[in-house]
PyMOL CGO cylinders between C-alpha atoms (Angstrom):
from pymol import cmd
from pymol.cgo import CYLINDER

trace = [
    CYLINDER, -0.03, 0.04, -0.06, 1.15, 3.56, -0.73, 0.3, 1, 1, 1, 1, 1, 1,
    CYLINDER, 1.15, 3.56, -0.73, 1.36, 6.11, 2.19, 0.3, 1, 1, 1, 1, 1, 1,
    CYLINDER, 1.36, 6.11, 2.19, -1.60, 8.23, 2.75, 0.3, 1, 1, 1, 1, 1, 1,
    CYLINDER, -1.60, 8.23, 2.75, -1.43, 11.28, 0.64, 0.3, 1, 1, 1, 1, 1, 1,
    CYLINDER, -1.43, 11.28, 0.64, 0.55, 9.46, -2.07, 0.3, 1, 1, 1, 1, 1, 1,
    CYLINDER, 0.55, 9.46, -2.07, -1.20, 7.78, -4.98, 0.3, 1, 1, 1, 1, 1, 1,
    CYLINDER, -1.20, 7.78, -4.98, 0.49, 5.61, -7.71, 0.3, 1, 1, 1, 1, 1, 1,
    CYLINDER, 0.49, 5.61, -7.71, -1.11, 4.56, -11.00, 0.3, 1, 1, 1, 1, 1, 1,
    CYLINDER, -1.11, 4.56, -11.00, -0.21, 1.46, -12.85, 0.3, 1, 1, 1, 1, 1, 1,
    CYLINDER, -0.21, 1.46, -12.85, -0.55, 1.07, -16.43, 0.3, 1, 1, 1, 1, 1, 1,
    CYLINDER, -0.55, 1.07, -16.43, 0.85, -1.60, -19.07, 0.3, 1, 1, 1, 1, 1, 1,
    CYLINDER, 0.85, -1.60, -19.07, 4.14, -0.46, -20.79, 0.3, 1, 1, 1, 1, 1, 1,
    CYLINDER, 4.14, -0.46, -20.79, 2.71, -1.45, -23.99, 0.3, 1, 1, 1, 1, 1, 1,
    CYLINDER, 2.71, -1.45, -23.99, -0.15, -3.43, -25.77, 0.3, 1, 1, 1, 1, 1, 1,
    CYLINDER, -0.15, -3.43, -25.77, -0.52, -4.36, -29.33, 0.3, 1, 1, 1, 1, 1, 1,
    CYLINDER, -0.52, -4.36, -29.33, -3.38, -5.59, -31.66, 0.3, 1, 1, 1, 1, 1, 1,
    CYLINDER, -3.38, -5.59, -31.66, -3.99, -6.32, -35.24, 0.3, 1, 1, 1, 1, 1, 1,
    CYLINDER, -3.99, -6.32, -35.24, -6.06, -3.92, -37.28, 0.3, 1, 1, 1, 1, 1, 1,
    CYLINDER, -6.06, -3.92, -37.28, -9.55, -4.94, -36.60, 0.3, 1, 1, 1, 1, 1, 1,
    CYLINDER, -9.55, -4.94, -36.60, -8.81, -6.69, -33.37, 0.3, 1, 1, 1, 1, 1, 1,
    CYLINDER, -8.81, -6.69, -33.37, -9.65, -5.69, -29.79, 0.3, 1, 1, 1, 1, 1, 1,
    CYLINDER, -9.65, -5.69, -29.79, -7.25, -4.37, -27.22, 0.3, 1, 1, 1, 1, 1, 1,
    CYLINDER, -7.25, -4.37, -27.22, -7.68, -3.53, -23.39, 0.3, 1, 1, 1, 1, 1, 1,
    CYLINDER, -7.68, -3.53, -23.39, -5.48, -1.19, -21.54, 0.3, 1, 1, 1, 1, 1, 1,
    CYLINDER, -5.48, -1.19, -21.54, -5.64, -1.45, -17.87, 0.3, 1, 1, 1, 1, 1, 1,
    CYLINDER, -5.64, -1.45, -17.87, -5.31, 1.32, -15.17, 0.3, 1, 1, 1, 1, 1, 1,
    CYLINDER, -5.31, 1.32, -15.17, -5.01, 0.43, -11.52, 0.3, 1, 1, 1, 1, 1, 1,
    CYLINDER, -5.01, 0.43, -11.52, -4.79, 2.95, -8.79, 0.3, 1, 1, 1, 1, 1, 1,
    CYLINDER, -4.79, 2.95, -8.79, -3.28, 2.37, -5.28, 0.3, 1, 1, 1, 1, 1, 1,
    CYLINDER, -3.28, 2.37, -5.28, -6.31, 4.23, -3.67, 0.3, 1, 1, 1, 1, 1, 1,
    CYLINDER, -6.31, 4.23, -3.67, -9.89, 4.57, -4.45, 0.3, 1, 1, 1, 1, 1, 1,
    CYLINDER, -9.89, 4.57, -4.45, -10.78, 7.19, -6.95, 0.3, 1, 1, 1, 1, 1, 1,
    CYLINDER, -10.78, 7.19, -6.95, -13.21, 9.91, -5.95, 0.3, 1, 1, 1, 1, 1, 1,
    CYLINDER, -13.21, 9.91, -5.95, -16.79, 9.17, -6.98, 0.3, 1, 1, 1, 1, 1, 1,
    CYLINDER, -16.79, 9.17, -6.98, -16.48, 8.26, -10.78, 0.3, 1, 1, 1, 1, 1, 1,
    CYLINDER, -16.48, 8.26, -10.78, -13.77, 10.86, -11.64, 0.3, 1, 1, 1, 1, 1, 1,
    CYLINDER, -13.77, 10.86, -11.64, -11.60, 8.74, -13.93, 0.3, 1, 1, 1, 1, 1, 1,
    CYLINDER, -11.60, 8.74, -13.93, -10.86, 9.70, -17.43, 0.3, 1, 1, 1, 1, 1, 1,
    CYLINDER, -10.86, 9.70, -17.43, -8.82, 8.44, -20.40, 0.3, 1, 1, 1, 1, 1, 1,
    CYLINDER, -8.82, 8.44, -20.40, -6.64, 10.41, -22.89, 0.3, 1, 1, 1, 1, 1, 1,
    CYLINDER, -6.64, 10.41, -22.89, -5.02, 9.74, -26.28, 0.3, 1, 1, 1, 1, 1, 1,
    CYLINDER, -5.02, 9.74, -26.28, -1.77, 11.32, -27.18, 0.3, 1, 1, 1, 1, 1, 1,
    CYLINDER, -1.77, 11.32, -27.18, -0.27, 10.95, -30.58, 0.3, 1, 1, 1, 1, 1, 1,
    CYLINDER, -0.27, 10.95, -30.58, 3.33, 12.07, -31.46, 0.3, 1, 1, 1, 1, 1, 1,
    CYLINDER, 3.33, 12.07, -31.46, 3.66, 15.77, -31.59, 0.3, 1, 1, 1, 1, 1, 1,
    CYLINDER, 3.66, 15.77, -31.59, 0.03, 16.41, -30.25, 0.3, 1, 1, 1, 1, 1, 1,
    CYLINDER, 0.03, 16.41, -30.25, -1.40, 17.46, -26.98, 0.3, 1, 1, 1, 1, 1, 1,
    CYLINDER, -1.40, 17.46, -26.98, -3.45, 14.90, -25.09, 0.3, 1, 1, 1, 1, 1, 1,
    CYLINDER, -3.45, 14.90, -25.09, -7.01, 14.35, -26.31, 0.3, 1, 1, 1, 1, 1, 1,
    CYLINDER, -7.01, 14.35, -26.31, -9.84, 13.57, -23.95, 0.3, 1, 1, 1, 1, 1, 1,
    CYLINDER, -9.84, 13.57, -23.95, -11.64, 10.38, -25.00, 0.3, 1, 1, 1, 1, 1, 1,
    CYLINDER, -11.64, 10.38, -25.00, -13.63, 9.24, -21.89, 0.3, 1, 1, 1, 1, 1, 1,
    CYLINDER, -13.63, 9.24, -21.89, -14.53, 10.75, -18.63, 0.3, 1, 1, 1, 1, 1, 1,
    CYLINDER, -14.53, 10.75, -18.63, -16.63, 9.74, -15.60, 0.3, 1, 1, 1, 1, 1, 1,
    CYLINDER, -16.63, 9.74, -15.60, -15.16, 6.18, -16.21, 0.3, 1, 1, 1, 1, 1, 1,
    CYLINDER, -15.16, 6.18, -16.21, -17.32, 5.41, -19.15, 0.3, 1, 1, 1, 1, 1, 1,
    CYLINDER, -17.32, 5.41, -19.15, -18.80, 8.64, -20.62, 0.3, 1, 1, 1, 1, 1, 1,
    CYLINDER, -18.80, 8.64, -20.62, -17.49, 9.33, -24.02, 0.3, 1, 1, 1, 1, 1, 1,
    CYLINDER, -17.49, 9.33, -24.02, -16.37, 12.75, -24.90, 0.3, 1, 1, 1, 1, 1, 1,
    CYLINDER, -16.37, 12.75, -24.90, -18.09, 14.27, -27.95, 0.3, 1, 1, 1, 1, 1, 1,
    CYLINDER, -18.09, 14.27, -27.95, -16.26, 12.99, -31.10, 0.3, 1, 1, 1, 1, 1, 1,
    CYLINDER, -16.26, 12.99, -31.10, -14.83, 9.82, -29.50, 0.3, 1, 1, 1, 1, 1, 1,
    CYLINDER, -14.83, 9.82, -29.50, -15.41, 6.94, -31.91, 0.3, 1, 1, 1, 1, 1, 1,
    CYLINDER, -15.41, 6.94, -31.91, -17.84, 4.23, -30.50, 0.3, 1, 1, 1, 1, 1, 1,
    CYLINDER, -17.84, 4.23, -30.50, -15.09, 1.64, -30.72, 0.3, 1, 1, 1, 1, 1, 1,
    CYLINDER, -15.09, 1.64, -30.72, -13.58, 3.19, -27.40, 0.3, 1, 1, 1, 1, 1, 1,
    CYLINDER, -13.58, 3.19, -27.40, -15.18, 2.09, -24.16, 0.3, 1, 1, 1, 1, 1, 1,
    CYLINDER, -15.18, 2.09, -24.16, -14.33, 2.69, -20.58, 0.3, 1, 1, 1, 1, 1, 1,
    CYLINDER, -14.33, 2.69, -20.58, -15.24, 0.35, -17.53, 0.3, 1, 1, 1, 1, 1, 1,
    CYLINDER, -15.24, 0.35, -17.53, -14.71, 0.30, -13.97, 0.3, 1, 1, 1, 1, 1, 1,
    CYLINDER, -14.71, 0.30, -13.97, -16.71, 1.22, -10.78, 0.3, 1, 1, 1, 1, 1, 1,
    CYLINDER, -16.71, 1.22, -10.78, -17.11, 4.30, -8.85, 0.3, 1, 1, 1, 1, 1, 1,
    CYLINDER, -17.11, 4.30, -8.85, -14.78, 4.63, -5.91, 0.3, 1, 1, 1, 1, 1, 1,
    CYLINDER, -14.78, 4.63, -5.91, -13.01, 1.69, -7.34, 0.3, 1, 1, 1, 1, 1, 1,
    CYLINDER, -13.01, 1.69, -7.34, -9.29, 1.01, -8.21, 0.3, 1, 1, 1, 1, 1, 1,
    CYLINDER, -9.29, 1.01, -8.21, -9.25, -0.93, -11.42, 0.3, 1, 1, 1, 1, 1, 1,
    CYLINDER, -9.25, -0.93, -11.42, -10.26, 0.48, -14.88, 0.3, 1, 1, 1, 1, 1, 1,
    CYLINDER, -10.26, 0.48, -14.88, -10.07, -0.51, -18.37, 0.3, 1, 1, 1, 1, 1, 1,
    CYLINDER, -10.07, -0.51, -18.37, -10.02, 1.20, -21.79, 0.3, 1, 1, 1, 1, 1, 1,
    CYLINDER, -10.02, 1.20, -21.79, -11.12, -1.04, -24.57, 0.3, 1, 1, 1, 1, 1, 1,
    CYLINDER, -11.12, -1.04, -24.57, -10.74, -0.47, -28.13, 0.3, 1, 1, 1, 1, 1, 1,
    CYLINDER, -10.74, -0.47, -28.13, -12.80, -2.74, -30.26, 0.3, 1, 1, 1, 1, 1, 1,
    CYLINDER, -12.80, -2.74, -30.26, -12.12, -2.92, -34.08, 0.3, 1, 1, 1, 1, 1, 1,
    CYLINDER, -12.12, -2.92, -34.08, -8.73, -1.18, -33.82, 0.3, 1, 1, 1, 1, 1, 1,
    CYLINDER, -8.73, -1.18, -33.82, -7.68, 1.13, -36.57, 0.3, 1, 1, 1, 1, 1, 1,
    CYLINDER, -7.68, 1.13, -36.57, -4.18, 2.11, -37.70, 0.3, 1, 1, 1, 1, 1, 1,
    CYLINDER, -4.18, 2.11, -37.70, -4.91, 5.67, -36.45, 0.3, 1, 1, 1, 1, 1, 1,
    CYLINDER, -4.91, 5.67, -36.45, -5.31, 4.43, -32.86, 0.3, 1, 1, 1, 1, 1, 1,
    CYLINDER, -5.31, 4.43, -32.86, -1.56, 3.97, -32.43, 0.3, 1, 1, 1, 1, 1, 1,
    CYLINDER, -1.56, 3.97, -32.43, -0.98, 6.33, -29.50, 0.3, 1, 1, 1, 1, 1, 1,
    CYLINDER, -0.98, 6.33, -29.50, -0.10, 6.63, -25.85, 0.3, 1, 1, 1, 1, 1, 1,
    CYLINDER, -0.10, 6.63, -25.85, -3.14, 6.37, -23.65, 0.3, 1, 1, 1, 1, 1, 1,
    CYLINDER, -3.14, 6.37, -23.65, -3.30, 7.83, -20.14, 0.3, 1, 1, 1, 1, 1, 1,
    CYLINDER, -3.30, 7.83, -20.14, -5.70, 7.48, -17.38, 0.3, 1, 1, 1, 1, 1, 1,
    CYLINDER, -5.70, 7.48, -17.38, -6.28, 10.39, -15.11, 0.3, 1, 1, 1, 1, 1, 1,
    CYLINDER, -6.28, 10.39, -15.11, -7.88, 9.96, -11.66, 0.3, 1, 1, 1, 1, 1, 1,
    CYLINDER, -7.88, 9.96, -11.66, -9.22, 12.33, -9.05, 0.3, 1, 1, 1, 1, 1, 1,
    CYLINDER, -9.22, 12.33, -9.05, -8.67, 11.56, -5.43, 0.3, 1, 1, 1, 1, 1, 1,
    CYLINDER, -8.67, 11.56, -5.43, -9.81, 12.86, -2.14, 0.3, 1, 1, 1, 1, 1, 1,
    CYLINDER, -9.81, 12.86, -2.14, -7.01, 12.55, 0.26, 0.3, 1, 1, 1, 1, 1, 1,
    CYLINDER, -7.01, 12.55, 0.26, -6.43, 14.37, 3.60, 0.3, 1, 1, 1, 1, 1, 1,
    CYLINDER, -6.43, 14.37, 3.60, -9.39, 16.45, 2.88, 0.3, 1, 1, 1, 1, 1, 1,
    CYLINDER, -9.39, 16.45, 2.88, -8.06, 17.76, -0.39, 0.3, 1, 1, 1, 1, 1, 1,
    CYLINDER, -8.06, 17.76, -0.39, -8.73, 16.86, -3.96, 0.3, 1, 1, 1, 1, 1, 1,
    CYLINDER, -8.73, 16.86, -3.96, -5.80, 15.59, -5.86, 0.3, 1, 1, 1, 1, 1, 1,
    CYLINDER, -5.80, 15.59, -5.86, -5.14, 14.42, -9.38, 0.3, 1, 1, 1, 1, 1, 1,
    CYLINDER, -5.14, 14.42, -9.38, -2.76, 11.95, -10.83, 0.3, 1, 1, 1, 1, 1, 1,
    CYLINDER, -2.76, 11.95, -10.83, -2.06, 10.26, -14.01, 0.3, 1, 1, 1, 1, 1, 1,
]
cmd.load_cgo(trace, "trace")
């Protein structure tokens, strides 16, 4: 367990899929997130991160339906799934969590 006030987030180093396949990217936090405040971002080379999903599973406008988020409120394990992957999906994916620790809201990714 991490000390109170310190949160760690674990994501896989790399995942791969053939075009048209399915891939899941995990996100595990060392402490429970605040409510359902967990989002996913996509970052391609030379670009700023783009919000894909927020509130664990709500798709941002413009996010293709092949992207889905799952997990539970106040949980620690979350997954981003890409079904029917496209070549353009090659990118770095980040999860961003909000936590309520020591009476303060904190963010980590």
